[in-house]
Structure formats: C-alpha cells, structure tokens
N, C-alpha and C positions, 0 to 999 in steps of 0.2 A: 309637432316632433318626431313622438315617438312611431307616425306613422313613418318618416324620410330612416329612421334607425331598425324597424323591422324591414322597410325593402332594403337596404343596404345587408343585412344579415343574410335576408332570403337571396341577395345576389351571391353575394358573396360564396354561401353555401354551396350554392349551383355551381360558382366556378371552381372550387375545391372539389366539388364530386364530378367533376367533369377532367379537371384536372389528375386526380388518381384515378380515372376508369383510363384516360392514355396511359398513365404510368405502367396500369396493369397490365396493359394488352401489348405492349413495346416491350416489357422487363422479359418478358418469356423466348421473346421472339430474339432476343437483342443475347440474352445468358445462353442458348439454344447456338444460335452462330459462336460465340464465345468459347463454348466448349466442343465444340468440334474435331475427334480425333482426326481427322481425315475427308478428306471435300479432293473427287475428279471427274474426271469425264473421259466418257469411250464416245465409241463411234461401232454401231453394228453392221455389217452388210448383207446379213441374213435374218431370218425370224429365230427367234431363241425363247427359250423356255425358262423361265425363273418362278420356280416352284409353281403357282398354279398360273403366275403370270404369262403375257405370251410379249416380246419385247420384237417391235417390227425394226427392220429397218431404221436406223437416222440415228438422232445426237444424243445420249444421254449424261445428265450426272448422276452422282454418286453422294451421299454423304454417311458416315460413321461418326454416332451422338452415343455417350457414356450414358449408360441407364444405373447405376449404380456402379457399385466395387466390379459384380464379374458380368454383368449383363451391358450390350452394344445394342445400339439400333441402327439399319443399314435403311436409309430409303431412297430409292431410284427415280427421280424424275425424265420423263419425256423433255429433251430443251425445246421444242417445238412449242407444244404446248399448257407445259409448267407443272404437268399433270403427276403426282403422283405415281407410278405404275408398279413396284414394289414399293415394299412397308416389312422390312422383318424383324419385328418387335421382339425384344428379350432376348435376341442371340445371344448366345453362352458358349457356343460350339467355336469357338478362336482358339487360336492355340498357337503358341508359338513356334517361328520359324525364320528363317535366317531369307529372307528374299530383298534382291539391290533391285528390283524393279515391281510396279503396279499392273499387276495383271488379272484379266478373267479370263478365265481356263474353261472352256468351252468344250463338253463331249460334244462325241456324234457319231449318231447311229443311224447308216443310211442318209437318208433327209432331214433327218432330227436332229436337233442342235438343243444342247440346254447346258446350264450352269452348273458347271463340275464341284469352282471354288474360284475364292477371291484371294487375290493376295496382295499384299496390301505393302508397299516398302516403308522402310522406316517405321514399322509399329512391329514388325516380327510376327503379324499373326498372319493366319488363312481361316477364310470363312468355308464351310464345305454345307453344301444343302444336304438333305437325305437325298439317296440315290437319285440321282437328275431322270432316269424314266421308270422309276416306279420298279423295279424289280432288280433283287439282287446278282442276277444271273448276269446280266452284263455289265457287271460292273470291271471281269477283266478285258472286254473289248472298250469300254469306255476308259479305260487305262491307256491303250494302245492308240485311238481315234481320238484325240483329242486338238483344239485351236486355241490358241494364245490370245487373248486382245489385249490392246493396251489401255491401261488408264493411267492417264494425263492427271499427274498431281493439279488442282484449282489451288490461287492465292486463297487464304482464311479468312 
C-alpha cells in the first residue's frame, strides 16, 4: 500500500513538473505575441544594410515589441528561413510623427543602400538608426537620395 502511494506521488510530481515546464515555455512567447505593438512585412529588391546586418533581396517580417515604458525592440526575420536578421534591442529613439503609411526609408549612395528610418502608421513613431553610411558628411546626400519601401501591416 505504501509502495503504491509512493509511485502515485512520484508520478503526480513528474506530471506536474512537465505541465509547469510547458506553461513556463509557452507563456513568454504568447505574452510577447499579445504585446506586439506592430507586425508587418516588406519586400526588398536590392541588398540593404541595416546597422551591421546585410539584408539580401527577398521577403522579411518585422515586429515591434515594448520593452518597458520608453523602450522598444525591433526584430526583422527573413521569411524564407525564419531566422532573425536584425534585432534592435532597447530602441528608445522613437519619436512622434504623423504617418499615414508604414515605410522603410532607404538611403541610397551610389550602389549602396542602407536603412535611414522606419515609419509606422498608426503608432505615430519613427525610428532612425545612427548614420546609415557611417559618416555625418553623407547626411545631405542621404536626404536627397532615398527610396520608400512599403511595410504591409500583418494581422496580430
């Protein structure tokens, strides 16, 4: 009788441990999905530099998730591989702007392209990475030579 009680107790503990582990692993992913402020997709026809990352022509998904009161995280995934290619953690240089459309603004200098800003409709915020080509001298040229890539809002 004691042996059955010990076996039942051990089995119950194992089952509860497995259930708690599953809940622990699933809850953060679900919470992050629920708290995402923006999800979208975009298509690149040229190679583009985003910070230290090089995005090749293709389809990408983008998500903006709050990381506290004043900070955001931007994650860009290659949709063909599912791999994260850009992760801007702790982004706090969003500021108010009136945007009707979501766009990735690309600075063009010769045959080089780099992300100059990310404008998100409905959020009234714009993200500007540090000088796309690494020099402040190129700012005037970048302002004249830009392309807008549409970011389509995805279902949350």
